[in-house]
Structure formats: C-alpha cells, structure tokens
TIVEX-787295 format. One line per 10 residues: number of its first residue (from 1); their letters; for each residue y, z, x of N, C-alpha, C. Coordinates in nm, 2 decimals. Atoms other than C-alpha are relative to their C-alpha. Layout:
N
NUM) a) Y:Z:X:Y:Z:X:Y:Z:X ~ ...
//
This chain:
62
1) mgrigfqell) -0.05:-0.06:0.10:-1.56:-4.95:15.18:-0.08:-0.09:-0.12 ~ 0.11:-0.01:0.09:-1.74:-4.90:14.86:-0.13:-0.04:0.00 ~ 0.15:-0.02:0.01:-2.11:-4.99:14.94:-0.08:0.14:0.03 ~ 0.07:-0.06:0.01:-2.36:-4.75:14.89:-0.09:-0.02:0.13 ~ 0.13:0.04:-0.10:-2.60:-4.76:15.21:-0.13:0.11:-0.01 ~ 0.11:-0.09:0.04:-2.96:-4.58:15.25:0.02:0.13:0.05 ~ -0.02:-0.15:0.03:-2.86:-4.27:15.37:0.11:0.09:-0.08 ~ 0.01:-0.10:0.08:-2.67:-4.20:15.17:-0.05:0.01:-0.18 ~ 0.12:-0.02:0.18:-2.86:-4.28:14.82:-0.06:0.14:0.04 ~ 0.09:-0.07:-0.04:-3.09:-4.05:15.03:0.11:0.19:-0.03
11) ivfglallif) -0.10:-0.04:-0.02:-2.82:-3.78:15.08:0.01:0.03:-0.16 ~ -0.01:0.01:0.20:-2.75:-3.79:14.66:-0.12:-0.02:-0.08 ~ 0.09:-0.04:0.07:-3.09:-3.79:14.61:-0.05:0.11:0.00 ~ -0.02:-0.17:-0.05:-3.13:-3.45:14.76:0.07:0.10:-0.09 ~ -0.06:-0.11:0.08:-2.86:-3.33:14.62:-0.06:0.01:-0.15 ~ 0.06:-0.06:0.15:-2.99:-3.40:14.23:-0.13:0.03:0.02 ~ 0.06:-0.05:-0.02:-3.28:-3.30:14.37:-0.03:0.17:-0.01 ~ 0.01:-0.17:-0.03:-3.22:-2.92:14.45:0.14:0.00:-0.11 ~ -0.10:0.00:0.06:-2.92:-2.94:14.16:-0.10:0.07:-0.16 ~ 0.09:0.00:0.14:-3.19:-3.03:13.89:-0.15:0.03:-0.02
21) gpsklpeigk) 0.13:0.03:-0.02:-3.53:-2.99:13.98:-0.10:-0.18:-0.01 ~ 0.10:0.14:0.00:-3.79:-3.24:14.03:-0.06:0.03:-0.17 ~ 0.09:0.02:0.10:-3.91:-3.18:13.64:0.13:-0.08:-0.05 ~ -0.13:0.06:0.12:-3.54:-3.31:13.49:0.03:-0.13:0.10 ~ -0.12:0.18:-0.01:-3.42:-3.63:13.71:-0.14:-0.13:-0.02 ~ 0.03:0.09:0.10:-3.70:-3.84:13.54:0.05:-0.03:-0.11 ~ -0.09:0.02:0.09:-3.53:-3.76:13.22:0.11:-0.01:0.03 ~ -0.20:0.07:0.01:-3.15:-3.84:13.35:-0.06:-0.10:0.06 ~ -0.04:0.13:-0.01:-3.27:-4.13:13.46:-0.01:-0.06:-0.07 ~ 0.02:0.04:0.09:-3.41:-4.23:13.23:0.18:-0.03:-0.12
31) slgrgirefk) -0.10:0.08:0.03:-3.13:-4.18:13.02:0.14:-0.03:0.05 ~ -0.10:0.08:-0.12:-2.89:-4.31:13.31:-0.03:-0.17:-0.09 ~ 0.07:0.19:-0.02:-3.09:-4.66:13.25:0.07:-0.02:-0.20 ~ -0.03:-0.04:0.16:-3.03:-4.58:12.85:0.16:-0.07:-0.02 ~ -0.15:0.06:0.01:-2.66:-4.58:12.87:0.02:-0.06:0.07 ~ -0.07:0.10:-0.03:-2.62:-4.85:13.13:-0.09:-0.14:-0.04 ~ 0.07:0.17:0.10:-2.84:-5.08:12.90:0.04:0.01:-0.13 ~ -0.07:0.00:0.12:-2.62:-4.98:12.63:0.20:-0.08:0.02 ~ -0.11:0.06:-0.02:-2.33:-5.05:12.79:0.04:-0.19:0.05 ~ -0.02:0.08:-0.02:-2.39:-5.36:12.94:-0.03:-0.08:-0.14
41) qtskeikdsv) 0.01:0.06:0.10:-2.54:-5.51:12.58:0.18:0.00:-0.08 ~ -0.09:-0.02:0.11:-2.18:-5.35:12.39:0.12:-0.10:0.05 ~ -0.07:0.09:-0.08:-1.99:-5.56:12.67:-0.07:-0.13:-0.04 ~ 0.11:0.12:0.03:-2.26:-5.86:12.61:0.07:-0.05:-0.16 ~ -0.06:0.08:0.14:-2.15:-5.86:12.25:0.19:0.01:0.00 ~ -0.14:0.07:-0.01:-1.75:-5.82:12.29:0.06:-0.14:0.07 ~ -0.08:0.08:-0.10:-1.74:-6.04:12.57:-0.02:-0.17:-0.13 ~ 0.13:0.14:0.07:-1.98:-6.35:12.32:0.13:0.04:-0.19 ~ -0.09:-0.06:0.07:-1.67:-6.18:12.04:0.10:-0.07:0.04 ~ -0.12:0.06:-0.06:-1.40:-6.28:12.22:-0.07:-0.18:0.01
51) sledndedkk) 0.07:0.13:-0.06:-1.54:-6.61:12.30:0.00:-0.09:-0.14 ~ 0.00:0.05:0.11:-1.62:-6.72:11.95:0.12:0.01:-0.06 ~ -0.16:0.05:0.08:-1.24:-6.64:11.85:0.09:-0.11:0.06 ~ -0.08:0.12:-0.03:-1.10:-6.83:12.09:-0.08:-0.13:-0.02 ~ 0.06:0.12:0.07:-1.33:-7.12:11.98:0.02:-0.04:-0.11 ~ -0.04:-0.01:0.16:-1.21:-7.08:11.62:0.12:-0.04:0.06 ~ -0.13:0.05:-0.01:-0.81:-7.08:11.79:-0.04:-0.13:0.06 ~ 0.00:0.17:-0.07:-0.92:-7.40:11.96:0.02:-0.09:-0.11 ~ 0.03:0.11:0.17:-1.07:-7.59:11.62:0.11:0.04:-0.06 ~ -0.14:-0.05:0.09:-0.73:-7.40:11.42:0.07:-0.13:0.11
61) ns) -0.10:0.09:-0.07:-0.52:-7.60:11.69:-0.02:-0.14:0.07 ~ 0.01:0.14:-0.08:-0.68:-7.93:11.73:-0.02:-0.10:-0.13
//
C-alpha cells in the first residue's frame, strides 16, 4: 500500500488529460514542479536553521 504503479499513473494522467486538456498539462506540470522545488528549498532552510540552533546550544552548554 502507498505505492503507485504504472496502471494508476496512466489512469491519473488520462483523467488529467480529460479534465484539463492537452494545452494546460505542461503549464500545470511546470507549476507543480515549481511548488515542489520551493517546498524542498524551504524545508532545507528550516532544517539548516534547526541544525544551527542545536549547534549554538551545544556550544553554550560546553
């Protein structure tokens, strides 16, 4: 459970093609890619920030 197979991807792609049409799919894909990229960048920044705070606390306690 939780894995998406080839058949499921085809069904999702077919539904998206029917709903949005072939001219909108590249635009939607591009927007989705930007959103994922921004999410990864933000999560990395938060992770780095937490790591820096942990390092600062370790230095204060030493």
